[in-house]
C-alpha positions as CSV (number, residue, x, y, z in Angstrom):
1,M,73.6,173.8,-52.8
2,I,74.8,177.2,-51.9
3,D,73.3,179.3,-49.2
4,I,72.3,182.6,-50.3
5,P,72.9,185.3,-47.1
6,D,69.5,186.9,-46.4
7,A,71.5,190.2,-46.7
8,L,72.8,189.9,-50.2
9,I,69.2,189.1,-51.2
10,A,67.5,191.9,-49.0
11,T,69.8,194.5,-50.7
12,Q,69.6,192.9,-54.2
13,S,66.2,193.7,-53.9
14,A,66.3,197.6,-52.5
15,Y,68.9,198.3,-55.1
16,N,68.0,196.6,-58.3
17,G,64.4,195.2,-57.9
18,A,63.0,192.8,-59.8
19,A,66.6,192.3,-61.7
20,G,68.0,191.8,-58.6
21,R,65.3,189.3,-57.1
22,A,65.8,187.3,-60.4
23,F,69.9,187.6,-60.1
24,V,69.7,186.0,-56.6
25,A,67.0,183.4,-57.7
26,A,69.4,182.3,-60.5
27,L,72.9,182.3,-58.2
28,P,72.8,178.5,-57.2
29,G,72.2,177.8,-61.1
30,T,75.0,179.9,-62.3
31,A,77.3,179.0,-59.4
32,A,77.3,175.6,-60.6
33,Q,77.5,176.0,-64.2
34,F,80.9,177.6,-63.9
35,L,82.0,175.5,-61.4
36,E,81.9,172.5,-64.0
37,R,82.7,175.2,-67.0
38,W,85.9,175.9,-65.3
39,G,86.9,173.1,-63.4
40,L,86.5,174.4,-59.6
41,R,85.7,172.9,-56.3
42,R,84.3,174.7,-53.8
43,D,86.9,175.5,-50.8
44,G,84.6,176.7,-48.1
45,G,81.9,179.1,-47.2
46,A,80.5,181.8,-49.1
47,W,81.6,185.5,-48.7
48,Y,79.7,188.5,-49.6
49,G,78.8,192.1,-49.8
50,V,76.5,194.7,-50.9
51,C,76.6,193.3,-54.7
52,A,78.4,190.1,-55.2
53,L,78.6,186.2,-54.0
54,V,82.2,185.2,-53.9
55,L,82.9,181.7,-53.4
56,P,86.5,180.2,-52.6
57,V,87.6,177.8,-54.8
58,V,90.5,175.5,-55.9
59,R,91.3,174.7,-59.9
60,E,91.1,171.1,-60.3
61,A,93.7,171.0,-62.9
62,D,96.6,173.0,-60.9
63,G,95.3,173.1,-57.9
64,R,95.6,176.9,-57.6
65,P,93.3,178.5,-54.7
66,A,91.0,181.0,-56.7
67,V,87.7,182.9,-56.0
68,L,84.4,182.7,-57.8
69,K,82.8,186.2,-58.0
70,L,79.3,186.4,-59.3
71,Q,77.6,189.6,-59.7
72,L,74.5,191.5,-61.6
73,V,76.1,193.1,-64.6
74,D,75.1,197.0,-64.4
75,E,76.8,200.5,-65.0
76,E,79.3,200.1,-62.3
77,T,80.4,196.1,-62.7
78,A,80.2,195.9,-66.3
79,G,83.9,197.9,-66.5
80,E,85.2,195.4,-64.0
81,P,87.0,192.9,-65.8
82,V,87.9,195.7,-68.1
83,A,89.9,197.4,-65.9
84,L,91.5,194.3,-64.4
85,R,93.2,193.1,-67.7
86,L,94.3,196.6,-68.1
87,W,95.8,196.7,-64.4
88,G,97.0,193.3,-64.9
89,A,99.2,194.0,-68.2
90,A,100.5,196.7,-65.9
91,S,101.4,194.8,-62.6
92,A,99.3,197.7,-61.0
93,G,98.5,196.2,-57.9
94,A,94.5,195.0,-58.3
95,V,93.6,191.3,-57.8
96,R,94.5,189.1,-60.7
97,L,91.4,188.3,-63.4
98,L,92.1,184.7,-64.5
99,E,88.7,184.2,-66.0
100,H,85.5,186.0,-67.4
101,D,82.4,185.2,-68.7
102,P,80.9,188.4,-70.5
103,L,77.4,187.2,-70.2
104,T,76.5,186.5,-66.8
105,G,79.9,189.0,-65.6
106,T,81.0,185.9,-63.4
107,M,84.4,186.2,-62.6
108,L,87.6,183.9,-61.6
109,L,89.7,185.7,-59.6
110,E,93.2,185.2,-57.6
111,R,92.6,184.4,-53.8
112,L,93.8,187.1,-51.6
113,D,93.8,186.8,-47.8
114,A,90.3,187.8,-46.8
115,H,91.1,187.6,-43.0
116,R,93.9,190.6,-43.6
117,P,92.2,193.7,-44.8
118,L,93.8,197.1,-44.7
119,A,90.7,197.8,-42.2
120,A,92.4,195.5,-39.5
121,V,95.7,197.7,-40.0
122,A,95.4,199.9,-36.7
123,D,97.6,202.8,-37.9
124,A,95.6,205.0,-39.9
125,R,98.7,207.0,-41.4
126,E,99.7,203.5,-42.6
127,A,96.8,202.2,-44.2
128,V,96.2,205.9,-45.9
129,R,99.9,205.6,-47.1
130,V,99.3,202.0,-48.8
131,V,96.1,203.6,-50.3
132,G,98.1,206.1,-51.9
133,E,100.6,203.9,-53.3
134,L,97.7,201.8,-54.6
135,L,96.2,204.7,-56.1
136,A,99.1,206.0,-57.8
137,G,99.8,202.8,-59.7
138,L,95.9,202.2,-60.6
139,T,95.8,206.0,-61.9
140,A,99.0,205.6,-64.0
141,V,97.0,203.5,-66.2
142,R,95.4,205.3,-69.0
143,P,92.8,203.1,-70.9
144,A,92.4,203.5,-75.2
145,A,90.1,205.1,-76.6
146,G,87.1,203.0,-76.7
147,S,87.6,200.7,-74.1
148,G,83.8,201.1,-73.0
149,L,84.6,202.3,-69.9
150,R,82.2,205.2,-68.2
151,G,83.5,208.6,-68.2
152,L,84.0,210.9,-65.4
153,G,83.0,213.9,-67.7
154,E,79.7,212.8,-68.1
155,A,79.2,211.9,-64.6
156,A,80.4,215.4,-63.9
157,E,77.8,217.2,-66.1
158,R,75.1,214.9,-64.4
159,M,75.8,216.2,-61.0
160,V,76.6,220.0,-61.9
161,T,73.2,219.9,-63.4
162,A,71.4,218.0,-60.6
163,A,73.2,220.4,-58.1
164,P,70.4,223.5,-57.8
165,D,67.7,220.9,-57.1
166,V,70.1,218.9,-54.7
167,A,70.7,222.2,-53.0
168,R,66.8,223.0,-52.5
169,A,65.7,219.4,-50.9
170,L,68.7,219.6,-48.1
171,A,66.9,221.1,-44.8
172,E,69.6,223.0,-43.4
173,E,71.1,226.0,-45.3
174,G,74.7,225.5,-44.3
175,E,74.9,222.1,-46.4
176,R,72.7,224.0,-49.5
177,R,75.8,226.7,-49.6
178,L,78.2,223.4,-49.3
179,V,76.6,221.5,-52.6
180,R,76.0,225.1,-54.4
181,D,80.0,225.7,-53.7
182,C,80.5,222.0,-53.9
183,A,79.4,222.3,-57.9
184,A,81.1,225.4,-58.4
185,A,83.9,223.8,-57.8
186,V,83.4,220.8,-60.4
187,R,82.7,223.6,-63.1
188,E,86.2,224.9,-62.8
189,V,87.5,221.6,-63.8
190,A,84.8,219.7,-65.8
191,G,86.2,220.9,-69.3
192,E,89.3,218.4,-68.2
193,P,87.8,215.2,-66.8
194,G,91.3,213.4,-67.0
195,D,92.0,210.5,-68.8
196,R,93.1,208.0,-66.2
197,L,91.9,204.6,-65.3
198,L,90.1,205.3,-61.5
199,H,89.0,202.5,-59.1
200,W,86.6,204.8,-57.4
201,D,85.8,202.5,-54.5
202,L,89.5,202.0,-53.1
203,H,88.4,202.5,-49.1
204,F,90.3,200.2,-46.7
205,G,87.9,197.4,-47.0
206,N,88.5,197.0,-50.4
207,V,92.8,196.6,-49.9
208,L,93.2,192.8,-49.0
209,A,96.7,191.1,-48.6
210,G,98.6,188.8,-51.0
211,P,98.5,185.2,-49.7
212,G,101.5,182.7,-48.8
213,E,104.5,184.0,-50.3
214,G,103.1,187.4,-51.7
215,A,101.6,188.5,-48.0
216,G,103.7,191.7,-48.1
217,R,101.7,192.8,-51.2
218,W,98.4,194.8,-50.6
219,V,96.0,194.6,-53.4
220,A,92.8,196.4,-54.7
221,I,90.2,194.7,-55.0
222,D,86.2,195.4,-56.1
223,P,86.7,198.5,-58.7
224,K,84.0,200.2,-60.2
225,P,85.9,201.7,-62.9
226,L,85.8,204.5,-64.9
227,V,88.4,206.8,-66.9
228,G,89.0,210.5,-65.2
229,D,90.7,212.4,-62.8
230,P,92.6,211.1,-60.4
231,G,91.5,213.6,-57.9
232,F,88.3,211.6,-58.0
233,E,89.6,209.0,-56.1
234,L,90.6,210.3,-52.8
235,L,87.4,211.0,-50.7
236,P,87.2,207.0,-49.7
237,A,90.6,207.4,-47.9
238,L,89.4,210.6,-46.4
239,N,86.4,209.1,-45.0
240,D,87.2,205.5,-44.0
241,R,87.7,205.4,-40.2
242,F,86.6,209.1,-40.0
243,D,88.7,211.5,-38.3
244,A,88.1,215.3,-38.7
245,G,91.4,216.1,-37.4
246,A,92.8,214.1,-40.1
247,V,91.5,215.5,-43.3
248,R,94.3,217.7,-44.1
249,W,97.4,215.2,-43.6
250,R,95.1,212.5,-45.1
251,F,94.6,214.9,-48.3
252,D,98.3,216.1,-48.0
253,L,99.3,212.5,-48.0
254,L,97.3,211.4,-51.1
255,T,98.4,214.2,-53.4
256,E,102.1,213.7,-52.4
257,A,101.8,210.1,-53.3
258,L,99.7,210.7,-56.4
259,G,101.6,213.5,-57.7
260,L,98.4,215.7,-57.8
261,D,97.8,219.2,-58.5
262,R,96.2,220.1,-54.9
263,A,93.5,222.8,-56.7
264,R,92.4,220.0,-58.9
265,A,92.4,217.4,-56.4
266,R,90.1,219.5,-54.1
267,A,87.7,220.5,-56.8
268,W,87.6,217.1,-57.8
269,T,87.0,215.8,-54.3
270,L,84.5,218.4,-53.8
271,G,82.7,216.9,-56.9
272,R,82.6,213.3,-55.1
273,V,81.1,215.0,-52.1
274,L,78.3,216.5,-54.5
275,Q,77.6,212.9,-56.3
276,N,76.8,211.9,-52.7
277,A,74.8,214.4,-52.3
278,C,72.9,213.6,-55.8
279,W,72.1,210.0,-54.9
280,G,71.4,210.9,-51.1
281,V,68.7,212.9,-52.0
282,E,67.5,210.8,-54.9
283,S,66.8,208.2,-52.2
284,G,65.0,210.7,-49.9
285,E,67.8,211.8,-47.8
286,R,67.5,215.7,-46.6
287,R,70.8,215.6,-44.8
288,L,74.4,215.4,-46.2
289,V,76.1,212.7,-44.8
290,P,78.1,214.1,-41.7
291,E,81.6,212.8,-42.6
292,H,80.7,214.2,-46.2
293,A,80.2,217.7,-45.2
294,A,83.0,217.8,-42.7
295,V,85.5,217.0,-45.7
296,A,84.0,219.4,-47.7
297,R,84.2,222.0,-45.1
298,E,87.4,221.4,-44.2
299,L,88.8,221.5,-48.0
300,L,87.0,224.8,-48.6
301,G,88.1,226.3,-45.6
302,R,85.7,226.2,-43.0
303,G,87.0,223.4,-41.0
């Protein structure tokens, strides 16, 4: 039997409605199906996030520890196995994919040390440095045409089109101006959206230490992949464990680690602020996330 966490039930219902509730209802049967199909036995209590249920398991054939990840297939998660295979072939620093079922999206992944996330590292500069090194490896990969992955160009077009309505919906004139300026910055670079494989969500909590003999290896997990400019990757590491006084050195460290053109990285980071503003207004918010507004002001020289 699998106990489904109440928090996962709530988030699936809130974000995915009837599809989310159906996914949760099917979880016990889906888990049982893949435990049998892939020859796995449970090896501890379940973990979960906003989108997925993760079961620690052991492969009975070779005794290898792994995790069974069960999640609803949607626009953000559909590309995860594609990206993991590409990064695995390049030894780029992402969690290793062992098995995948295209119909349900269920994956068997290498087991990392969930008790040693990068978020537990006290030194923020060291944590940002690790993210920078991981992003440099991940974004070095260029997917082939026809990979089926989402593209940043389409996302940029949607956010720029939505920007006037988003700005009008905000309650504070200074934030309306920020949104307009973010949109203007994205327009400058939208014609060259990039061709690199992006993780999209590499905050400190999505980096875990490798297990056992690989304990010195930091590994990226839970990508929401798309193809685009690596400058679109920076906001999570600017925002995590937020410190307004650290935005500038974090931006400098990350752009140097990835070898980015600073002006383009600035524009795409403002694009990420705009994307989040679009989502916030869509869900009824009338103010920007304060940390995102602070990042935008710093990058626009208004810090």
